[in-house]
N, C-alpha and C positions, 0 to 999 in steps of 0.2 A: 960932802955931798957926793953921791955916787955918779958916775958918768957912764952912759950907754952909747955904743956905736950903732949907727944906722945899719939896717939889714939891706943888703944889696942883692936883687934877684938876678940870677944869671940869665943871659939871653938864650932863646930857644935855638935848638939845633936846626939848620936849614932843611935837613932831610925831614925832620919832624914837621916843620911848617908845610912842606910840600905834601906830605901825607895827609895832614889835616885839611888842606885845601881840596885835595882830591876827594876825600870822604864827604866834605861839605857839598861839593858840586854833585856828587852822586846822589846825595840826599835830595838836593833841590831838583835834579832831573827826575828822580823817582816821584817826588811830590807833583811835579808838573805833569808827568805821564799819567799819574793817578787822577789828577784833576781833569786832564783831557779825556781820559777814559770815562770818568763819571759824566762829563758833559755829553760825549757821544752817546753813551748808554741812555742818558736822559732824553736826548733828541730822538734816538731810534725808538725808545719805548713810547714816547708821545706819538710818534708817527704811527707805530703799530696800533696804539690805542685808538687814534683817530681813524685809521683804516678799518679796524674792527667795528668802531662805532658807525662809520659810514655803511659798512656791510650790513650790520644789524638794522640800521635805519632803512636801507634800501629793501632788505628782506621783509621788514615790517610793513613797508609801503606797498610791496608787491602782493596783490591778493592771491589767496590760496583757493583753488577750485577743485571740485570733485568731478571726474569725468565718467561718461558712459558711452556705449557704442550702440548705434541703431540695430535693433534685433530683427532677424528674418525668421518668419514662421517656417517650421520644418514639418508640420503635420497639418491635417485638415483644419481649416479655419472656419469659424462660424460668423456669418454676416447677418446682422439683425437690422431690419429696416422697417419703418412704419408703413402700414398698408391701409388702403380704403377698400372696403367690401361693398360691391354694388350688385344689383340684380342682373341676371343674364339678359333679360329684356325688361325695360321700364318705360311705360307709355302713359303720358298725361292725356286725359280725356277732356276735350273741349266741345262746346256746342257748335254746330254748323248752321243753326237757324236761331233766330230771335224768338223768344217766347217766355213762358213761365213753366217751372218744373211741376209737372202733374203728379209724378210719383217716383220713388226710388226703391230698388229692390235689394240692394246689398250695402252693408256698412263696412267700415274699416275692419280688417282681419278676416273677412269672408273669403272663402276660396271659391273661385268661379271657373267655369269652363269657357272655351272660345265660343263666341256668339251668344252667350248668356246675357239677358237683359239686365242692365244696371239701373236705368232710369228712363222715364218717358217725359217728353216735353210737349206742352200744349201750345200750339201756334195757330189761332183762328185766322189771323190775317194771311197766313200761308195758304190755308184752305180756300180763302176767297181768291187769292191769286191763281190757284189751280183752276177754279171754276171759270175765272175770267179768261185764262189761257185756253181753256177748252172751247169757249165761245168764239174767241178770236181765231182759233184753228178751224172751227166749222165754217166761219165766214170766209176765211182765206181759201179753204178747199172749194167752197161754192163758187167764189169769184174766179178761181183758177179753172174750174170746170167750164164755166160760161165762156171765159176768155179762150179756152182751147177749142170749144165748138165754134165760136165766132171766127177764130183764125182759120179753121178748117173750111168753113163756108166761103170765106173771102178768098181762100186759095183756089177753090173750085171756080168761083166767079172770075178770078183773074185768068184762069186757063181758058175761059170763054170770052176773054177780053171785055168783060162787063164792068170791071172796076180797074182802077189804076194800080200800078205796081207799088206806088208809095202807100196807098191805103192798105194794101195787103200786108206790106212789111210792118206797118204800124200795128195791125191786129196780131200779127205773129209775135212780135216782140212784147206786146202787152200780155199775150198768153204766157210767154216765158217768165216775165216779171211776176205775174200772179202765181205761177207755180213756185217760184223762189220764195215768195212771201208765205205761201202755204208751208213750205219746208221750214222756214224760220219760225213760224208759229208752232209747228210740231216740235222743233228743237227746244223752244221756250217751255212748252208743256212738259217735255221730257226732263228738262232741268228742274222744274218745280217739283215734278214727281220724285226726282232723285233727292231733292232737299227734304221731301216728306219722309224718305227713308231714314233721315238723320234725326227725326223726332224721337226715335228709339235709340238710346245709347247702349251699346253692347260691348262685352269684353273682347279685346282683339286676340287674346290667346289665353291658355290655361294659366292661372296664377292666383294672386291674392290681392284684394283691394287694400291699398296702403294709404289712401286719402279719400275723403269725401268732403267737399267744400261747398255744398249747397243743401237746400232743404225744400220741402214742398211749398209751392207758392212763390219761390224766389225768382226774381227776374233773371233771365238767361240771355247773355249777349254772345253773339257768334264770333268766331275767329280766334286764331292764336294770338296771344298777348292779352286776351281777356281773362276772366277768372277761370282757373282750372277747376272742373267739376269733380272729376274722379282721377285716381291714378292706380294703375294695375301693374303689378310686378310679377315676372316669372322667376321664381327662386328655386327651381329644381336643381339648378346649377348656378354658381356665382362667378362673377368676374371680379378679380382682385387687382388693384392697381398700386404700384410702388414707383418710387423715383430712386434709381440707383445712382450713386456718385459716378462721375466719369471714370474714375480709376477702376471701377468694376464693370464697366460697360461691355468689355469683351467677353466677360464670363456670363452675361445675362442672355443665354441662348435658349432656343425652344427645347423643351423637354427637361430643363433643370428643375429638380424637385425642391419643394419648400414645405415647411411646417408652419401653420397659422396658429397663433395663440390669441385668444380674446379675453378681455377682463371678466366677462360674465361667465366664462367657463374655465376656472382655474384648474390646472392639471390636465386639461384636455387639449389635444392637438388635432388640427384638421389638415389633411393632405391637399396639396395644391401643386401645380406645375406651370412653368412658363409656356405660353402659347404664342406670344408675339411681343415685339418691342417697337418703339416708334422709329428706330433707325435714324434718330436725330438727337443731338444733345441740346437741351434747353439753354439758351445763352444767358438767361438771368440767374439760373441756379446751377448750371454745369452738371445737370443730371439727365439720365435716360429714363423715359417713361416705359414701364414694363407691365405687360398684362399677363395675369395668371388666371387659371380656371380651377374651381374646386367643386366637387360634387356636394350636393346638399340634400340627401335623401330624407332626412328627418326635419328639414327646414330649421335647423338650429342656427344657421348663419342668416343674419338679418341684413337687408340693404342699409347702407349708410354706417355700418359698424366700423370701428377702428380696430386694427389688429396689428400684431407683430409678425412679420414674415422672416423665418429663420432659414438661411441657406448654408449648406456645407460646401465650402469652396476648397479646391486643391491649393497647395502652397505656392505653386509656380506663378511667378509674376505678382505675388502679393506685395502690398506696400510694406515699408519698414516702420517699426514701432519705436517711439521715443517718449520719455516722460513729458507730460504737459508743462511741467515747470521749466523745461528747457526753452520754451518759446519766447522770443522777443520780437518787437515790431520796430521797423525803421521805415519811415515814409509810407506808412500804411501797409507794408509788405511783411508777411511772416518770415522770420529768419531763425536760424540756429547758430549759436556761438561755438565754433570748433577751435581746437588748439593744434598748431602745427608742430613739427619736430624741434623748432627753435623756441618753443614755449610762448608763441605769440598767437593772439586771438585772430581768427578768420571768420567773419560773418558770412553765412551762406543763405541765400533766399530759397525757400522751399515751397512745395505745393502740398497742402493738407488734403489728404483723401477723405479722412473722417476724424471727427473729434469724439473720443470715447470718454472724455472727462478726465480721468487720471492719466491716460496716454493719448498720443496722437499717432495717426497712421499717415506716413509721408510717402507720396507717390513719386516725387522728384526733388532733386536739390542736394541730397546727401547719399553717401554710400555706407555699407557696413564697416568699412575701414576707418571712417571718420571718428575722431575723438570729440565728443559733444559734452559741453559743460552742462551739468545737471540743473543748476539753479543760477543762471547768470543774472547780474544786476541790470536794470533797464538802461543805465547810462554807459554800459560797456561799449568800447570802441574797437574798431578793426585795427589790428596791429598792436594792441595793448599787451604788455608782458604780464604773464601770470605764472604762478607756481602751482604745479600739479600736486595734489594730495595723493601720495602713494599708499598702497595697501599696507606696507610695513609701518608707515606713520600711524595708520589707524590701529594696527596691532599694538604698537608701542603705547599709543594713548590708552588703549584698553588695559594694558599691563600696568601702566602708571595709576590708572583709576583703581585697580585692584589693590 
């Protein structure tokens, strides 16, 4: 049977053992550093990701706005205002006596001259009053004459001491009273005769009959506030009235020219000019009443017409113009949302001079240097942070779209 000796391994050299230990430690340290580096990188990467996410979230939450600036006119500006055209003179004709209309001579649209008869009123009771007044006047005159003679006689008798002073004074004062009664009777007769002259209605001036509100046989009541019988208008020249916004009040001076345009005359302009203004701003509308005059040689302009008055105004002192979409309301006040240098919203209360539909004319509250948000949301708040849409962003968007 064969016999084998066990194999004996020789122990490692101490130097080799130390070298192996050092290598092992270096590997472990390297692994630890690698692990630590991976951990730090992961933490920093997560933090950077969270910061970027927060930035993107904040940017997405910050509204982007488009800005504009209030524009100032640099050339002549046209102001268009509604106008009312009225007759130069306009007189309603009323009756001064009661009666019945006997006849009328002119209908609506007739041209009349001053003093021309419009209608005749029949008033028989007035005729009777005149006759009665004549009789009363005759009686009063007779009584006054008798009293005067009596007073003269009694004065002579008093000088002769034939009658008392008291009796003479009574006769004298009775003569004075009878004379006053005669004067009153004459004044009453004159009054009735003056009323008789109003039985004939005449035109007060050259013009046209614009209304006839009575007919033959109609009962006529006297006095203003009763039925208007006729209306006569002088339209050789017209008065035109407008109400100018307060922002333009200083420009509405005498002599300023205007062009009138009426719906019934498309393409035709009528020349007018300012002759006066009310020199007072109406508190309910904040407007100035302005009067213009326009010649009307062919009678084309009609009383009561609506017109548009167009003025050419110099740019000095003109209101600023902004889009109507920029307007917001807070507590019933019109405001514009502006953006300051820090990108924060600043709401400014304004005064609207005129609403032109697409644009607004602003007379106070903003300056040409303000940056106004074109289309703010109604819930926008003062101090809110916004992001301004730059022109380069718009160009980039257009390029991306292409």
